[in-house]
C-alpha positions as CSV (number, residue, x, y, z in Angstrom):
1,X,-4.7,-11.0,27.3
2,X,-8.1,-9.9,28.6
3,X,-11.0,-12.3,29.0
4,X,-14.2,-11.9,27.0
5,X,-17.6,-12.2,28.7
6,X,-19.3,-14.9,26.7
7,X,-18.8,-17.8,24.3
8,X,-18.4,-16.9,20.7
9,X,-20.2,-19.1,18.2
10,X,-22.1,-17.6,15.2
11,X,-25.2,-19.5,16.3
12,X,-25.5,-17.2,19.4
13,X,-25.8,-14.1,17.2
14,X,-29.6,-14.0,17.4
15,X,-29.8,-15.4,20.9
16,X,-29.5,-13.7,24.2
17,X,-25.8,-13.4,25.0
18,X,-25.1,-14.9,28.4
19,X,-22.2,-14.0,30.7
20,X,-19.4,-16.6,30.6
21,X,-18.6,-18.9,33.5
22,X,-16.2,-17.2,36.0
23,X,-16.7,-13.8,34.3
24,X,-16.3,-10.8,36.6
25,X,-19.7,-9.3,35.6
26,X,-22.8,-11.2,36.4
27,X,-24.9,-9.6,33.7
28,X,-25.7,-6.4,31.7
29,X,-28.1,-3.8,33.1
30,X,-30.8,-2.4,30.8
31,X,-29.2,1.0,31.1
32,X,-25.8,-0.3,30.0
33,X,-27.3,-2.3,27.1
34,X,-29.1,0.9,26.0
35,X,-25.9,2.9,26.2
36,X,-23.9,0.4,24.3
37,X,-26.5,0.1,21.5
38,X,-26.3,3.8,20.6
39,X,-24.0,6.7,20.0
40,X,-21.7,5.1,17.4
41,X,-20.6,6.7,14.2
42,X,-21.4,5.2,10.8
43,X,-18.2,3.5,9.7
44,X,-19.4,1.9,6.4
45,X,-16.7,2.1,3.8
46,X,-18.0,3.6,0.5
47,X,-14.8,4.2,-1.6
48,X,-13.6,0.6,-1.9
49,X,-12.0,-0.7,-5.1
50,X,-11.8,-4.4,-6.1
51,X,-8.8,-6.3,-4.8
52,X,-5.9,-6.7,-7.2
53,X,-6.6,-10.3,-8.1
54,X,-10.4,-9.9,-8.6
55,X,-10.1,-10.3,-12.4
56,X,-8.0,-13.4,-11.9
57,X,-10.3,-15.0,-9.4
58,X,-13.2,-14.4,-11.8
59,X,-11.3,-16.2,-14.5
60,X,-10.6,-19.1,-12.1
61,X,-14.3,-19.4,-11.2
62,X,-15.2,-19.3,-14.9
63,X,-12.9,-22.2,-15.6
64,X,-14.3,-24.1,-12.6
65,X,-17.9,-23.5,-13.8
66,X,-17.0,-24.9,-17.3
67,X,-15.5,-28.0,-15.7
68,X,-18.6,-28.9,-13.7
69,X,-21.7,-27.7,-15.6
70,X,-25.1,-28.2,-13.9
71,X,-23.7,-28.9,-10.5
72,X,-23.7,-26.9,-7.3
73,X,-20.2,-26.3,-6.0
74,X,-19.4,-25.5,-2.4
75,X,-16.0,-24.3,-1.3
76,X,-15.6,-23.3,2.4
77,X,-12.9,-21.1,3.9
78,X,-12.8,-23.0,7.2
79,X,-13.4,-22.2,10.8
80,X,-11.3,-21.1,13.7
81,X,-9.5,-24.0,15.5
82,X,-9.1,-24.1,19.2
83,X,-5.5,-24.0,20.5
84,X,-6.4,-24.5,24.1
85,X,-9.5,-23.7,26.2
86,X,-10.8,-20.4,24.8
87,X,-7.9,-19.4,22.6
88,X,-7.7,-20.1,18.9
89,X,-4.9,-20.6,16.4
90,X,-4.3,-17.8,13.9
91,X,-6.7,-18.4,11.1
92,X,-5.5,-19.3,7.6
93,X,-8.1,-19.7,4.9
94,X,-8.4,-22.9,2.9
95,X,-6.3,-22.6,-0.2
96,X,-9.2,-23.5,-2.5
97,X,-11.4,-20.8,-1.2
98,X,-8.7,-18.1,-1.2
99,X,-7.7,-19.1,-4.8
100,X,-11.2,-18.7,-6.1
101,X,-12.3,-15.5,-4.1
102,X,-9.2,-13.6,-2.9
103,X,-10.9,-13.6,0.5
104,X,-9.4,-14.9,3.7
105,X,-12.4,-14.6,6.2
106,X,-13.1,-17.4,8.6
107,X,-16.5,-19.1,8.2
108,X,-16.7,-17.9,4.6
109,X,-18.2,-20.2,1.9
110,X,-18.2,-19.8,-1.9
111,X,-21.2,-21.4,-3.6
112,X,-21.6,-21.7,-7.4
113,X,-25.2,-22.3,-8.2
114,X,-25.8,-23.9,-11.7
115,X,-27.7,-21.7,-14.2
116,X,-28.7,-22.3,-17.8
117,X,-25.4,-20.8,-19.1
118,X,-22.9,-21.6,-16.3
119,X,-23.0,-20.7,-12.6
120,X,-24.0,-17.9,-10.4
121,X,-21.3,-17.3,-7.7
122,X,-22.2,-16.1,-4.2
123,X,-19.8,-15.7,-1.3
124,X,-21.4,-16.3,2.1
125,X,-19.8,-14.4,5.0
126,X,-20.4,-13.3,8.5
127,X,-21.8,-9.8,8.4
128,X,-20.5,-7.1,10.8
129,X,-21.2,-7.7,14.5
130,X,-24.7,-6.9,15.6
131,X,-24.9,-3.7,17.7
132,X,-28.5,-4.0,18.6
133,X,-28.2,-7.3,20.7
134,X,-24.7,-6.4,22.1
135,X,-22.9,-9.1,20.1
136,X,-20.3,-6.6,19.0
137,X,-19.0,-6.1,22.5
138,X,-20.2,-9.2,24.5
139,X,-19.3,-12.0,22.1
140,X,-15.7,-13.3,22.1
141,X,-15.8,-12.9,18.3
142,X,-17.4,-9.5,18.5
143,X,-16.0,-6.4,16.8
144,X,-14.6,-4.9,20.0
145,X,-12.8,-8.1,20.8
146,X,-11.2,-9.2,17.5
147,X,-11.7,-6.2,15.2
148,X,-14.0,-5.1,12.5
149,X,-15.3,-7.3,9.8
150,X,-16.3,-6.0,6.4
151,X,-20.0,-5.5,5.8
152,X,-21.6,-7.7,3.1
153,X,-21.8,-4.6,0.8
154,X,-18.1,-3.9,1.3
155,X,-17.2,-7.5,0.6
156,X,-19.1,-7.4,-2.6
157,X,-17.2,-4.3,-3.8
158,X,-13.9,-5.8,-2.8
159,X,-14.3,-9.3,-4.2
160,X,-16.6,-8.6,-7.1
161,X,-19.0,-11.4,-5.9
162,X,-22.5,-11.0,-4.5
163,X,-22.3,-11.6,-0.7
164,X,-24.9,-13.0,1.7
165,X,-25.1,-13.9,5.4
166,X,-23.4,-17.3,5.9
167,X,-25.7,-18.1,8.9
168,X,-28.5,-18.7,6.4
169,X,-26.4,-21.1,4.2
170,X,-26.6,-24.4,6.1
171,X,-30.4,-24.3,6.1
172,X,-30.5,-23.4,2.4
173,X,-28.1,-26.2,1.5
174,X,-30.2,-28.7,3.5
175,X,-33.1,-27.9,1.2
176,X,-31.1,-27.8,-2.0
177,X,-31.7,-30.3,-4.8
178,X,-29.6,-31.5,-7.7
179,X,-25.9,-32.7,-7.8
180,X,-23.5,-31.1,-5.4
181,X,-19.8,-31.2,-4.9
182,X,-17.9,-29.8,-1.9
183,X,-14.4,-29.3,-0.8
184,X,-14.1,-31.3,2.4
185,X,-12.1,-31.0,5.6
186,X,-12.6,-27.3,6.4
187,X,-16.2,-26.7,7.7
188,X,-18.0,-29.5,9.5
189,X,-21.3,-27.6,9.7
190,X,-21.4,-27.2,5.9
191,X,-20.5,-30.8,5.4
192,X,-23.3,-31.9,7.8
193,X,-25.8,-29.8,5.8
194,X,-24.7,-31.7,2.6
195,X,-24.3,-35.1,4.1
196,X,-27.0,-36.7,2.0
197,X,-26.2,-34.8,-1.2
198,X,-22.5,-35.4,-1.8
199,X,-20.3,-38.4,-2.5
200,X,-16.7,-38.9,-1.7
201,X,-15.9,-39.6,-5.4
202,X,-17.5,-36.4,-6.7
203,X,-15.9,-34.3,-4.0
204,X,-12.5,-35.8,-4.7
205,X,-12.8,-34.9,-8.3
206,X,-13.4,-31.3,-7.3
207,X,-10.4,-31.3,-5.0
208,X,-8.2,-32.8,-7.7
209,X,-9.4,-30.3,-10.3
210,X,-8.7,-27.3,-8.0
211,X,-5.2,-28.7,-7.2
212,X,-4.3,-29.1,-10.9
213,X,-5.8,-25.7,-11.8
214,X,-3.1,-24.1,-9.6
215,X,-0.2,-25.7,-11.5
216,X,0.1,-22.9,-14.1
217,X,0.4,-19.5,-12.4
218,X,-1.1,-16.3,-13.8
219,X,0.6,-12.9,-13.8
220,X,-0.7,-12.0,-10.4
221,X,0.5,-15.2,-8.9
222,X,4.0,-15.0,-10.4
223,X,4.4,-11.5,-9.0
224,X,3.3,-12.7,-5.6
225,X,5.9,-15.5,-5.7
226,X,8.6,-13.1,-6.7
227,X,7.5,-10.8,-3.8
228,X,7.7,-13.8,-1.4
229,X,11.2,-14.7,-2.7
230,X,12.5,-11.2,-2.3
231,X,11.2,-10.9,1.3
232,X,12.7,-14.3,2.0
233,X,16.1,-13.2,0.7
234,X,15.9,-10.2,3.1
235,X,15.0,-12.6,5.9
236,X,18.1,-14.7,5.2
237,X,20.2,-11.5,5.3
238,X,18.7,-10.7,8.7
239,X,19.7,-14.1,10.0
240,X,23.3,-13.8,8.9
241,X,23.6,-10.5,10.7
242,X,22.7,-12.0,14.0
243,X,24.5,-15.3,13.9
244,X,26.6,-14.2,16.9
245,X,23.4,-13.8,19.0
246,X,22.2,-17.2,17.8
247,X,25.5,-18.7,19.0
248,X,24.8,-17.2,22.4
249,X,21.3,-18.6,22.6
250,X,20.0,-21.3,20.2
251,X,18.5,-22.0,16.8
252,X,15.3,-20.3,18.1
253,X,17.0,-16.9,17.7
254,X,17.3,-17.7,14.0
255,X,13.7,-18.8,13.8
256,X,12.5,-15.6,15.5
257,X,14.7,-13.4,13.4
258,X,13.3,-14.8,10.1
259,X,9.7,-14.8,11.5
260,X,10.0,-11.0,12.2
261,X,10.7,-10.4,8.5
262,X,7.8,-12.7,7.5
263,X,5.3,-10.8,9.7
264,X,6.5,-7.4,8.7
265,X,6.5,-8.0,5.0
266,X,3.9,-10.7,4.7
267,X,1.2,-12.7,6.4
268,X,3.4,-15.4,8.1
269,X,6.0,-18.0,7.3
270,X,4.7,-20.4,4.6
271,X,5.7,-23.4,6.8
272,X,7.6,-24.1,10.0
273,X,11.1,-22.7,9.5
274,X,13.9,-25.3,9.5
275,X,16.8,-23.7,11.4
276,X,19.1,-26.7,11.6
277,X,22.6,-26.2,13.0
278,X,25.3,-28.9,13.1
279,X,24.0,-32.5,13.0
280,X,20.4,-31.2,13.1
281,X,20.9,-30.4,9.4
282,X,20.7,-34.1,8.6
283,X,17.0,-34.2,9.9
284,X,15.0,-33.1,6.9
285,X,12.2,-31.3,8.7
286,X,14.0,-30.1,11.9
287,X,11.5,-27.6,13.2
288,X,12.1,-27.9,16.9
289,X,14.9,-25.3,16.5
290,X,16.1,-25.7,20.1
291,X,19.7,-26.7,19.4
292,X,23.1,-25.1,19.8
293,X,24.6,-22.9,17.1
294,X,28.3,-23.5,17.1
295,X,31.2,-21.8,15.2
296,X,32.6,-24.3,12.7
297,X,29.3,-26.1,12.1
298,X,26.9,-25.5,9.2
299,X,23.5,-24.0,9.4
300,X,20.9,-25.4,7.1
301,X,18.2,-22.7,6.9
302,X,15.0,-23.7,5.0
303,X,12.4,-20.9,5.3
304,X,9.9,-18.9,3.2
305,X,7.9,-15.8,3.6
306,X,4.1,-16.1,2.8
307,X,2.7,-13.0,1.3
308,X,-0.4,-11.3,2.5
309,X,-2.2,-13.0,-0.4
310,X,-0.9,-16.4,0.8
311,X,1.8,-17.2,-1.8
312,X,4.9,-18.7,-0.2
313,X,8.6,-18.9,-1.1
314,X,10.6,-22.0,-0.2
315,X,14.3,-21.4,-0.1
316,X,17.2,-23.2,1.5
317,X,20.8,-22.2,2.0
318,X,23.5,-24.1,4.0
319,X,25.8,-21.5,5.6
320,X,29.0,-21.8,7.5
321,X,28.3,-20.3,10.9
322,X,31.7,-18.8,11.2
323,X,31.6,-17.5,7.6
324,X,34.1,-20.0,6.0
325,X,33.5,-23.6,4.8
326,X,36.0,-26.2,5.9
327,X,37.6,-28.3,3.2
328,X,35.2,-31.2,3.7
329,X,32.2,-29.0,4.1
330,X,33.0,-27.3,0.8
331,X,33.5,-30.6,-1.0
332,X,30.1,-31.8,0.1
333,X,28.5,-28.4,-0.6
334,X,30.0,-28.2,-4.1
335,X,28.6,-31.6,-4.9
336,X,25.1,-30.4,-4.0
337,X,25.6,-27.1,-5.8
338,X,26.7,-29.0,-9.0
339,X,23.6,-31.3,-8.6
340,X,21.4,-28.2,-8.3
341,X,22.9,-26.6,-11.3
342,X,22.2,-29.7,-13.4
343,X,18.6,-29.8,-12.0
344,X,17.9,-26.2,-12.8
345,X,19.3,-26.6,-16.3
346,X,16.7,-29.4,-16.9
347,X,13.7,-27.1,-16.1
348,X,12.1,-25.9,-19.3
349,X,8.8,-26.2,-21.1
350,X,8.2,-29.6,-22.7
351,X,10.6,-31.4,-20.3
352,X,9.3,-34.1,-18.0
353,X,8.7,-33.1,-14.4
354,X,11.1,-35.9,-13.4
355,X,13.9,-34.7,-15.6
356,X,15.4,-32.2,-13.1
357,X,15.2,-34.8,-10.3
358,X,17.0,-37.3,-12.4
359,X,19.7,-34.8,-13.5
360,X,20.5,-33.8,-9.9
361,X,20.5,-37.4,-8.6
362,X,22.9,-38.5,-11.3
363,X,25.4,-35.9,-10.2
364,X,25.1,-36.9,-6.5
365,X,25.5,-40.6,-7.4
366,X,28.6,-39.8,-9.4
367,X,30.1,-38.0,-6.4
368,X,29.2,-40.8,-3.9
369,X,30.9,-43.3,-6.2
370,X,33.9,-41.0,-6.7
371,X,34.3,-40.6,-2.9
372,X,34.2,-44.4,-2.5
373,X,31.0,-44.4,-0.5
374,X,29.2,-46.4,-3.2
375,X,30.4,-49.0,-5.6
376,X,29.8,-48.1,-9.2
377,X,28.9,-48.0,-12.0
378,X,26.7,-44.9,-11.5
379,X,23.9,-46.5,-13.6
380,X,23.7,-49.4,-11.2
381,X,23.6,-47.1,-8.2
382,X,20.7,-45.1,-9.7
383,X,18.8,-48.2,-10.8
384,X,18.9,-49.7,-7.3
385,X,18.4,-46.2,-5.7
386,X,21.5,-46.8,-3.5
387,X,22.3,-43.0,-3.4
388,X,19.0,-42.5,-1.5
389,X,20.7,-43.5,1.8
390,X,22.3,-40.0,1.7
391,X,20.0,-38.0,-0.7
392,X,16.8,-39.2,1.0
393,X,14.1,-37.0,-0.7
394,X,12.9,-35.9,-4.1
395,X,14.6,-33.0,-5.7
396,X,11.6,-30.6,-5.8
397,X,7.9,-30.0,-5.8
398,X,5.3,-27.6,-7.1
399,X,5.1,-24.2,-5.2
400,X,2.3,-21.7,-4.9
401,X,-0.3,-21.0,-2.2
402,X,0.8,-24.2,-0.5
403,X,4.5,-24.9,0.0
404,X,3.8,-28.3,-1.5
405,X,1.3,-27.0,-4.0
406,X,-1.0,-29.1,-6.2
407,X,-0.6,-32.0,-3.9
408,X,-3.9,-33.6,-4.8
409,X,-3.2,-33.6,-8.5
410,X,-3.2,-36.8,-10.4
411,X,0.2,-38.5,-10.7
412,X,0.0,-38.4,-14.5
413,X,-0.5,-34.6,-14.3
414,X,2.2,-34.0,-11.7
415,X,5.3,-36.2,-11.3
416,X,4.6,-38.1,-14.5
417,X,3.6,-34.9,-16.3
418,X,5.2,-32.3,-18.5
419,X,6.4,-28.9,-17.5
420,X,4.6,-25.8,-18.9
421,X,5.4,-22.1,-18.9
422,X,3.9,-20.6,-15.8
423,X,4.6,-23.5,-13.5
424,X,6.7,-22.8,-10.4
425,X,8.7,-25.5,-8.6
426,X,11.6,-25.9,-6.2
427,X,15.0,-27.5,-7.1
428,X,16.5,-28.7,-3.8
429,X,19.0,-31.6,-3.9
430,X,20.8,-32.5,-0.7
431,X,23.3,-34.8,1.0
432,X,22.8,-35.9,4.6
433,X,25.3,-37.9,6.5
434,X,23.7,-38.9,9.8
435,X,25.7,-38.6,13.0
436,X,25.4,-42.4,13.6
437,X,26.1,-43.6,10.1
438,X,29.0,-46.0,10.4
439,X,29.2,-46.6,6.6
440,X,30.9,-43.2,6.0
441,X,34.2,-41.9,7.3
442,X,33.8,-40.3,10.8
443,X,34.5,-36.8,9.5
444,X,31.4,-36.9,7.2
445,X,29.1,-37.7,10.1
446,X,26.7,-35.0,11.2
447,X,27.1,-32.9,8.0
448,X,23.9,-32.1,6.0
449,X,23.7,-29.8,3.0
450,X,20.7,-28.7,1.0
451,X,20.5,-25.8,-1.6
452,X,17.0,-24.9,-2.7
453,X,15.6,-22.3,-5.1
454,X,12.2,-21.4,-6.6
455,X,12.2,-21.8,-10.3
456,X,9.6,-20.4,-12.7
457,X,9.2,-22.2,-16.0
458,X,9.3,-19.6,-18.8
459,X,8.5,-19.8,-22.5
460,X,12.2,-20.3,-23.4
461,X,13.6,-22.0,-20.2
462,X,13.4,-20.9,-16.6
463,X,13.9,-18.0,-14.2
464,X,15.3,-18.4,-10.7
465,X,12.9,-16.3,-8.5
466,X,15.3,-16.6,-5.5
467,X,18.5,-15.8,-7.5
468,X,19.3,-12.7,-5.3
469,X,20.6,-15.1,-2.7
470,X,24.1,-16.4,-3.6
471,X,24.6,-20.1,-4.1
472,X,28.2,-20.8,-5.0
473,X,30.4,-21.5,-2.0
474,X,32.8,-18.6,-2.5
475,X,29.9,-16.2,-3.2
476,X,28.2,-17.3,0.0
477,X,31.3,-16.6,2.0
478,X,31.8,-13.1,0.4
479,X,28.1,-12.3,1.0
480,X,28.3,-13.3,4.7
481,X,31.4,-11.3,5.2
482,X,29.9,-8.2,3.6
483,X,26.8,-8.5,5.8
484,X,28.9,-8.8,9.0
485,X,31.2,-6.0,8.2
């Protein structure tokens, strides 16, 4: 990785750009500056069409405008975050900003200014790197270092929103009057400019509204979620094909294999991949992925591709590493499969969100009583929550641009709410017998099983978006054998 010459903050755009400490060049001669400022072709893009979701983002902004009439609304994309010294983490736009604009630029801010009949939307962005003062090649965030940004005119064409220079926004917000709401936690500079104009209560209402607005997906979003699930299925196939290499190395081979598919067909993974082999499968969020992969053990793979428009799948399969479940592994797997079947069957419009969880937990409690691990009756077990020693987590969650989407929604609108067509959620029961659990027979210890699919609520029931991956034990074994042949 090469070393840029200068620091890289937007505030330096109009200032003299100074050589960085320990840079190899002490400065820039007048002759070099003159040379770098000229002789470049015009690269403005003139034949751009609006992005695919532009109509949908306009509808979302209209709904937001109707919810908060007469108030200025400020939704930042966020800033780059330092990983170490002068390197940054890969940027991922705030969900709220991307949902309302379709844009993913760092430092962007959407502002809805109140008007007599609604709001006027403006997206504030960094313009292209300045070539006159050398920022484009001297700044660490200049065009020759990190790549070309869209011009403001290009952004307007793509997004369907008027665009202005974001470097002018903080000063304008400082002078603004009237009620303001902002999405917090993404841009400290914007928050500082609004510090005397916003309240935590008003801002939380905005955040909650935007979280609940994402619960019912439009046609564009449903297509993206299907795309994410299809890519994820191919990523699982990739993993099965290289399990022998993972056995020779570690769980990280699995992680890297799935990540390749995510980067080739999408933006990234939607969350840290859980590549849990053997007893690691009993750790719900095992993302260290540094353990052994052994024949005879199970692999719990919980992973999802995030599309280029930031919609993620969230799928889990528990696979026999050698291609065949043992008798006990199959018994536990079948219990989880039956629980998932009951959960999926309970997903339909008009049902309570909790119904699929209750249906799955009832099946698992029945099996735990049947196996002698809990004393019945089943109703007593469920009332006291005794099955949770081995089921641990809820049976699913909303899914969308965040893997745990709509997380800020009101409880009465989410877990105590009612399912509607267009909602997308996971159904993911599991059983986890910890390696040190002395309350179960020794042969159970260290076995963890979870099966997870992404379920779209439809007008007449549901559709499994990840159905291309087999779930039943015999189907899993046949699928694995075919991929390895």
